[in-house]
Every structure is written in structure tokens, then in C-alpha cells.
VOPAGU-2260 file (C-alpha; in pm, 1 decimal, decimal comma):
REM VOPAGU-2260
SITE   aa  ch    i         X         Y         Z
SITE  UNK   A    0      11,4    1041,4   -2260,0
SITE  UNK   A    1     320,0     920,6   -1964,4
SITE  UNK   A    2     479,8     558,6   -2028,3
SITE  UNK   A    3     449,2     246,4   -1755,9
SITE  UNK   A    4     156,9      84,7   -1653,0
SITE  UNK   A    5    -191,1     117,6   -1751,6
SITE  UNK   A    6    -427,5      78,3   -1422,9
SITE  UNK   A    7    -676,9    -254,6   -1560,9
SITE  UNK   A    8    -425,4    -365,9   -1829,3
SITE  UNK   A    9    -300,4    -673,4   -1803,4
SITE  UNK   A   10    -395,6   -1066,8   -1702,8
SITE  UNK   A   11    -523,2   -1072,5   -1372,4
SITE  UNK   A   12    -337,3   -1201,5   -1043,0
SITE  UNK   A   13    -346,0   -1556,2   -1069,1
SITE  UNK   A   14    -490,0   -1607,6   -1356,5
SITE  UNK   A   15    -307,2   -1868,1   -1543,0
SITE  UNK   A   16    -103,4   -1797,9   -1899,9
SITE  UNK   A   17    -298,7   -1958,5   -2165,8
SITE  UNK   A   18      38,5   -2047,3   -2327,4
SITE  UNK   A   19     152,3   -2226,0   -2065,4
SITE  UNK   A   20    -202,7   -2366,6   -1962,0
SITE  UNK   A   21    -179,5   -2549,7   -2318,1
SITE  UNK   A   22     175,2   -2660,8   -2331,3
SITE  UNK   A   23      89,3   -2835,9   -1984,8
SITE  UNK   A   24    -227,3   -3014,0   -2089,4
SITE  UNK   A   25     -17,1   -3140,1   -2406,6
SITE  UNK   A   26     255,9   -3229,9   -2176,7
SITE  UNK   A   27     -11,5   -3476,8   -1973,1
SITE  UNK   A   28    -177,2   -3613,9   -2294,2
SITE  UNK   A   29     197,5   -3705,0   -2381,6
SITE  UNK   A   30     263,3   -3887,3   -2039,5
SITE  UNK   A   31    -141,3   -4035,5   -2067,6
SITE  UNK   A   32     -51,3   -4147,7   -2367,5
SITE  UNK   A   33     303,2   -4303,7   -2303,9
SITE  UNK   A   34     134,0   -4500,0   -2029,6
SITE  UNK   A   35      99,1   -4252,8   -1771,6
SITE  UNK   A   36     181,1   -4301,2   -1399,4
SITE  UNK   A   37     256,7   -4727,9   -1465,1
SITE  UNK   A   38     454,7   -4683,8   -1698,0
SITE  UNK   A   39     660,4   -4404,1   -1535,7
SITE  UNK   A   40     706,1   -4663,5   -1221,8
SITE  UNK   A   41     804,7   -4924,5   -1531,1
SITE  UNK   A   42    1023,3   -4710,9   -1633,6
SITE  UNK   A   43    1183,6   -4622,3   -1282,0
SITE  UNK   A   44    1232,4   -4990,7   -1219,0
SITE  UNK   A   45    1417,6   -5102,9   -1562,7
SITE  UNK   A   46    1739,4   -4951,9   -1452,1
SITE  UNK   A   47    1889,0   -4733,6   -1140,0
SITE  UNK   A   48    1979,6   -4453,4   -1352,5
SITE  UNK   A   49    1639,8   -4416,1   -1442,3
SITE  UNK   A   50    1535,9   -4389,8   -1091,6
SITE  UNK   A   51    1797,9   -4185,7    -988,6
SITE  UNK   A   52    1677,8   -3956,1   -1259,7
SITE  UNK   A   53    1346,7   -3986,4   -1073,1
SITE  UNK   A   54    1424,1   -3923,4    -760,3
SITE  UNK   A   55    1723,4   -3640,9    -848,8
SITE  UNK   A   56    1522,8   -3465,7   -1147,6
SITE  UNK   A   57    1168,3   -3554,6   -1185,7
SITE  UNK   A   58     989,0   -3596,6    -829,8
SITE  UNK   A   59    1205,0   -3273,9    -671,4
SITE  UNK   A   60     943,8   -3071,5    -945,2
SITE  UNK   A   61     651,0   -3158,7    -736,4
SITE  UNK   A   62     783,8   -2976,3    -449,4
SITE  UNK   A   63     717,1   -2619,6    -314,4
SITE  UNK   A   64     932,7   -2387,3    -456,5
SITE  UNK   A   65    1003,5   -2182,1    -129,7
SITE  UNK   A   66    1015,7   -2333,1     212,0
SITE  UNK   A   67     997,5   -2137,7     528,1
SITE  UNK   A   68    1034,5   -2193,8     840,2
SITE  UNK   A   69    1058,0   -1866,9     988,3
SITE  UNK   A   70    1421,7   -1785,4    1098,7
SITE  UNK   A   71    1542,0   -2124,8    1174,7
SITE  UNK   A   72    1671,4   -2313,7     847,4
SITE  UNK   A   73    1579,6   -2586,8     623,2
SITE  UNK   A   74    1751,9   -2953,2     546,3
SITE  UNK   A   75    1584,7   -3128,3     342,9
SITE  UNK   A   76    1717,7   -3480,1     254,6
SITE  UNK   A   77    1511,5   -3725,6     -14,8
SITE  UNK   A   78    1594,1   -4070,2      70,7
SITE  UNK   A   79    1562,1   -4333,2    -291,4
SITE  UNK   A   80    1441,2   -4681,4    -199,5
SITE  UNK   A   81    1761,2   -4910,9    -280,5
SITE  UNK   A   82    2000,0   -4695,0    -155,9
SITE  UNK   A   83    2163,4   -4331,9    -236,6
SITE  UNK   A   84    2018,9   -3987,8     -89,8
SITE  UNK   A   85    1984,4   -3642,6    -261,5
SITE  UNK   A   86    2017,0   -3352,1     -15,3
């Protein structure tokens, strides 16, 4: 018997990891219990530092990880309401 990958072993392509899925569900449940979207907006408006955290750390996680446009370079600028921008 030779080592290496066995045909048909492992998860099928595109099937999410059960642990990752469970973790996302737990985090979503906590977010809902903490007030969800309405509470996040309130938190971001409480302090300019919170809004910077939202635009600089939280919101970018919603953007696609891989952006391509053929052979042309891409520049992304996020303008936060109330001032400042991140490139």
C-alpha cells in the first residue's frame, strides 16, 4: 500500500467545514443577542474610534478576498462618513 491521497477520501469540494460552520452560527447567535445590526450602528456612532474600527477592521471582512481585473492594477479606497479614508 502506497501513501498519499486516496481517491474519494475527504470532504467534497465546496462542502463547508462543520466546525467552521458551527463557529459562525455561534458568533451570529451572539451578535443577534447583543442587538444585531441596530446595536452595531449605535456602537459605531458612540465614538469616532469605534467608527474607525468598523470601517478599518469589520467592514473589510465583507469584501471579496480576491479582486482581479485582468492585467490592470486595482486601487480601493474606503471613505468613512465624517472624515478619513483608508486605502
